[in-house]
N, C-alpha and C positions, 0 to 999 in steps of 0.2 A: 589464575583463573580464566575461563572461554576466551576462544578468540570476536572479535568484536566483528558486527555486518562489516562487509564492504564497498557498500551502496551507501551513500550521502544518509547521514546523521543528525540531529534536530535533539539540542539540549541548552539549558541553565545555566551558564556558567557559575560556579560559586567559591573560586579558589583565583590566588595568582602568585604564581610564582618567585624568589627572590630574583629569576632569569625575565622575568618581563613576561610569561607567558601568562591565559587565563586558563583558568582550570574547570572540567566541562567531565561527568560521572558518568557512565554508560556500565550496567548493569552493576555498577557497584566499580568500577574500576577506573581509574584515572586516565582524564585523555586532556594531555596536555596543546593548548590553538594560539601560539604567536598572532598577536592583535586583535585578538578577545579581552573585555574586561567583565571584572564580577558582577552580576545581577546581569548580562544580557542574555536574549535569546537567539543564538546561533546555530545554521544548518553549516555543517561539518564533514569531512573526510577523511575514514584513518587512516594513513600515509604507511606508519610505523605501530604494527602491535605487538608488543613485548609481553613476557608471563605476568608481572605486575601492572602495568602501565603502558600506554597507547601516546602517538604524537599525531594528531588533526593539523588539518589544512583548512583555514576559513573559508568558508564558498561563500558565504551571506551574513548579516548579521539583522534577523529578522526583530528586534528587539533591543535596540543601543540606549546602552547607557548618558544618564543624562552628560557625564564629563565628554562624551565623544565630542571631538572634533575633527572639521576640515585640515589635512596636514600639512604645515605650512610651506613645506620645502615640495616641490614635483614631484621628489626621488622616493620619498615615501614607500611607495611599497616594490619599492626594487633594490634599492642600498640598504646595507647592512649596518651603515652606522647608526642610523638612530632607530630602536624601534617604540619609543612612547609619543610619535607626531601626533598619533590620534587622541591623546588624553588632552584636556586644559592642567596648563600653568598647576591651576590650584589642584586638580584631578590627581596627577602626576604625586604632589606634596602626599595626599591621603594614600597612595599604594605603597609608595615607599615608607611611610609609616609605618600604615598594619604589616608591610614585610620585615621590615628590621623586629616587632614586634613577634611576628611568628616566632622568624630565625631564631631569635634567645629562649624561647618557647617550650619551642619543638628540637631543635638542635641542643641549646642551651640547660635545657629540662627548670629554667628560671618561672617558676608560679607568679603572675602578676608584673613583667616588665618593670620598671619606672623609666620608661618610653619617652620622651619631650615630640611633641609633634614635630617631622621635617618644613623645615624654614628655607627657605631661597634665599641666594646669595648675590644674587647679579641678573640679570638679565635672561628670559628663557631661548634669547636666538645671540650670535653674536658674542661669544663670550668667551671661545675654544683657542689659545695662542698657538696650541701647537698641533698639526695631523701628519702622519705618515698615509703618503697617497701611494696609491698602485696603477701602474701600465695597462692599460687594456692590447692588445693586440694593434693596433692601430696607432700606437700610444698614448691618447689621450687620458690623462689621469681621473681618477675616481676612486672609488670603494669595495670592498668586495659586497656580492650579493649577501646577505645573509646564510649561514651554513655552509657557504661554497668558497669557491677562490677565483670566482669570475669578477671582471672587474665591471660596478656600473661607471661611463664617464660621468663627473660631475664638473665642467663650470666655475659653477657656483655655488656653493657649500653656505647654505645659514646657520651655521652655528660656529664656522670659524668670525674670528678679527677683523676688524677693518685691514690690521694689519696684515696677518695670515692669510686671508683671502688676497688682497694685493700682491705678497710676493708667490704664491701658487696661481696667480695671473702671468706674473713677471716669468717664472721661469717657463710655462707654456709646457706643448706637448711633442714637443720635436726634442727633448734633450735622447733620448733610445736610456734613458735608465726602467729597472724596471720597477724601481719604488720612490721616491723621492717625501724626503718629512720638510714642511714647511715651518718655520718658528717666525714669530713676532713679539716681543715683548714689551709691556708695559711703558720701556724706559726707551723706548725708539730700538731697539736692535733689530735686525731683519735680517736674517739667515735661511740657507736650506743645504739640504741635504743628498746629494745622490748615490744611490745604489746602482751602479751597473746593471745592464741587463747581457744576453749574449752579444749584443752587436753592436756597433762604436757606440759612443755616448761623443754628445756635443756637446758642449761646455755654453748654456747661458748667458748670450751678449750683455744684456744689461748688470750695468754694476751697481746700482743702485733701487731703493724702492721708495718712491717719493719725499727724495732728496737724503734717503736714507744708506749709505755703504749696506750691499748684500754681500755678506761672510757666506762662502763656498766650502761645502766640503766633500771627500767622493769617500764612500765607505766601500773599505775592501772585501771579498770573501772571508778574509778571516773573523767581521768584525770591527777590526783597526779601523780609523779615520786618516786621510791624507790630507790636508788646508793647502784648500788651491785660492781662496784671498779669507781677507781678514784674521784671528786670532783661534779660531773655532771655538769663541767661549758669547755666549749671551748673558745678562746684565739681568736680573728683575727685582723691582719692590716692590717690597712688604713688610706691612707694620713699619715702614719707615729707614727699612734696612736694604741695604743687599744685597742681594747674592746671586753670584758668579757660578755659571753652570755651562760645562759643554752641549753645541748643541744638538747635539745627539744625547743627553744624557737625562736623571730624570729630573722632573723639575714637576711641580704643579700644575696644569695645564688650564686651570683659571685663574686671573689672579685675585680678582673678589671672594673666590672662596679658598686660598693658600691666606687672605687675609682672611677669613672666617673663621679655619682651624684656629691659626696661631691666637686668637682673642679669648674660642672655648677654651682650646688648654690653660690657659692662664687663668682663667675667669675661675675653671672650678680646683686648679690646684688654688684659688689664691696667694697668699703672701710667700714666699720663695726665696724671700732674702735670706741667706745665709744659713740654704739648706743646701746640703747634697742631693744632685736632678743625673740623672742618665735618661741619656738621649737614645733609645736604641733603635737601630735602623735609620740612620740622621737626615744618609742624604746629602747635603749640600747645607745643613743647618739651619731649615727653615724653623726646626723649635730649637734649636742650642740656642742660636742669638741670643732671641725674645726671652728666655727662660737667665743668660745669662748677664741682661739688661735688667732682668727685675732685681737681679744680685743672687743666684742663685753661685756654685762652684759646677758646672757641665763636663761630663765625661762622654762624648758623645763616641760611639760605633758602628763601622759604616764598613761591609765589606769590600766596597769597592776603593781603590788605590786614588785613583782621579777625585774622586767625588770629594776625601777627604784633602784632599790637596786644594780644592777650591773650597773644603768649609777651615781650612785653618786663614786661609786667604781672606775668606770675607771675615772670620771673627777679629783677624787685626784690624784692616780695614776700618770696621764699627770699630775697635780703641776696646776690644774686648777679650782679646788675645791669652790675657792672663787671665781670666775668667773659664776657658775652654779647654780642657785638653783631647785631644781627636786621637781616636786609636785606629787602626785600617786592621779590623780581624770580625770573623765572622763571630757574627751573635752569642750564637749557645758554646761557643768555643769560651766569649767574655764571660758569660750570670754561669759558666760551669766551674769558677775559680772562684777561688778565695780572695776576700781584697780587706786589705788596712780601713775603708771607710765606705763603708755599706750606704748605699742609697734612700733618700729618705724619701725623694721621690724617682717617680718612674715613669719615662714617657717614650710608645711603643707604636711604632707604626710599623708595620709589617707586609711584606710584599704580598698579594693577594692571596695566598695559601694559608694565608694565617704566621703564627710564632710558632703552633705545633705545643704538642705532650713538653716534651725535656726540655726546650725553652720557658715555660711557665713552672712547670717542676723550680729549677734550677732558678728560678724566678723569683720562685714567693720565699724560696730557703735565703736569701738574701732580706728577705720580711722589710718593704719599704713601707711608707705608711699610706703612701697614694699609687695606685696604676691609675697612668689613663693611656688609655688604649684608642689609638686613630686607625680606624678598618673601615680601607676600601669596599671591602665585601663583609656582609651580615652573616653570611653564613660560614665564615672561618670568624671572625667575628664571636659566634653563639658557640662554637662552637672550646676557641679559646674561655671561653667564658663560663664552661661547666668545667674547664681546666682548673684554671684560678677559684672556682667556689668549691672544686674540692680539695683547693689546699688552702681553706679560711679565707677568703676572698669574696665579697658582697659587691654586686652593681649597685653603685648611688644614682647612675642616671646615664640615661644613655640619649647623645642630641644630633640627631638626623640631618644633615647638611643637602642638601639638593645641588651638587655642583658640577651636575651631566644633565642639565637638563634635553628635555628631549629620548633621552633614557634611561635604562633601568637602574641602571650604577645610583647609588647613594654609599655619602662618605659620612661613620658613624662617628660621634668625639664620645669615650662609654669610660665611666671614671669608676675605680671600685676601690673599695678600701677592706681592711682587717676585719 
């Protein structure tokens, strides 16, 4: 295609990407414009013109969409943490539903995919229990500007829970750390992890936040951590079960979101009493324990040894140790093997890149009756859905959940059966 003009252009936005950008078309070429919404007339400047597509910078909204609102955060135009603050919460749900449908159609090659309307699972602000913040040159903590490593200093982040914000305020801006992780769980745990910068590190003098002990860790250059205060763990409660994880370990960043995902997985599977269940990419057992409590015999597979240690301990504490067998193993290696007891049901919660061709092929060879795929990226879900379809599995339902309001991110619980 020909090069686009360098002067400002006007167009009507007719699309929306899974990365949260509006799509306008000029001379047949797609132009991705952050901050633009479908149906809007906009003026924009093309900053990056490629052979098949271009990226533009929004200059002015000439005719706004009905769902455009004033962002609730004063840093929305500069901070890269939230990219949909200019959309009403109801409008965000519509966009996320649209994205899931379009990805399943385009990448998954599925006609009329059975996608439910996206639902919110908690407040649109004050929901995030953990965040990694970066230090600007003057030491002030904040988040990266969109598409850069420049830091926008932020004292108060409206998407953090009160507890997480209290940790950020307590840690302050004078630690000398390059990055600071703040965490506050629903059980009252408060913790922070500091990654040293090039200069000296100054420990936070405060030892509690709101009367709660403040756990303190340091991240080393090799990624390991040293615990300076506390035991290096936090505990979250979901569906009446306690899940302990490392302060810097992975767990869902919103408690209500984790509750919603667990409920959705159990709902689509129905009665699992006595069934053999595999929980792949199991983490610390978010799905393993509820499945076991519902009567399933669970094999939980996770590649991170420390997470498996927590999974075992979490299962024992819940009285489910005899129903959960945890394996520290790469999922691809596990599903490629022959097993004496093939699974009746599989819960698949892969990283953002998805499970991939080989894992899906080997999983299909195990012939489970149900596959429940928990996706944090609709494009990866769509690619894996296409692979599952090629192996005879049909998408029965896809349920989007808005776990991260004010951002383009959406979680999906998808159910496949042969």
